[in-house]
C-alpha positions in Angstrom: 5.3 -7.1 -43.9 5.9 -8.8 -47.3 4.1 -7.2 -50.2 2.4 -10.5 -51.2 1.0 -11.0 -47.8 -0.1 -7.4 -47.5 -1.9 -7.8 -50.8 -3.7 -11.0 -49.8 -4.9 -9.3 -46.6 -6.0 -6.2 -48.5 -7.9 -8.4 -51.0 -9.6 -10.3 -48.2 -10.7 -7.1 -46.6 -11.7 -5.6 -49.9 -9.5 -2.5 -49.6 -6.5 -1.1 -51.4 -3.2 -2.2 -49.8 -2.3 1.4 -49.1 -5.3 1.5 -46.6 -3.6 -1.0 -44.4 -1.4 1.1 -42.2 -0.5 0.2 -38.6 -3.0 2.5 -37.0 -5.9 1.5 -39.3 -8.8 0.4 -37.0 -10.2 -2.9 -38.3 -13.8 -2.1 -37.3 -13.6 0.9 -39.7 -13.1 -1.5 -42.6 -16.6 -2.4 -44.0 -15.7 -6.0 -44.8 -14.2 -6.7 -41.3 -16.6 -9.3 -40.0 -16.5 -12.9 -38.7 -16.1 -14.3 -42.2 -13.2 -12.0 -42.9 -11.7 -12.9 -39.5 -11.8 -16.6 -40.4 -10.3 -15.9 -43.8 -7.5 -14.0 -42.0 -6.9 -17.1 -39.8 -6.4 -19.1 -43.0 -4.1 -16.6 -44.7 -2.0 -16.2 -41.5 -1.9 -20.0 -41.0 -0.7 -20.5 -44.5 1.9 -17.8 -44.2 3.2 -18.9 -40.9 3.1 -22.6 -41.6 1.3 -23.3 -38.4 -2.3 -23.1 -37.1 -3.5 -19.7 -35.9 -6.0 -19.5 -33.1 -9.2 -17.7 -34.2 -9.5 -16.3 -30.7 -6.2 -14.5 -31.2 -7.4 -13.0 -34.5 -10.6 -11.9 -32.8 -8.5 -9.8 -30.4 -7.0 -7.7 -33.2 -8.2 -4.1 -33.2 -5.8 -2.5 -35.7 -3.8 -3.6 -38.7 -0.7 -3.0 -36.5 -2.0 -5.8 -34.2 -1.8 -8.1 -37.2 1.7 -7.0 -38.1 2.9 -7.4 -34.5 1.3 -10.9 -34.3 3.1 -11.9 -37.5 6.4 -10.5 -36.2 6.2 -12.3 -32.9 5.2 -15.7 -34.5 7.6 -15.5 -37.4 10.7 -14.0 -35.7 10.4 -15.0 -32.1 8.7 -18.4 -32.6 
């Protein structure tokens, strides 16, 4: 994941970027709530250049799920 995007997500979740490793469980992040999820929808939509379904973001359980989602959308289409 690009450093700038990782930093935006870390800022949104109010954690240091180093906390965001693939196996990090999102529910363990204090700021992970519905408002943060909607913020992530906006960040991902801006990054990908296409709308992101909030329902998909609501299914993320780990940071790795976010990384996988971005990889699939960006590189597979």
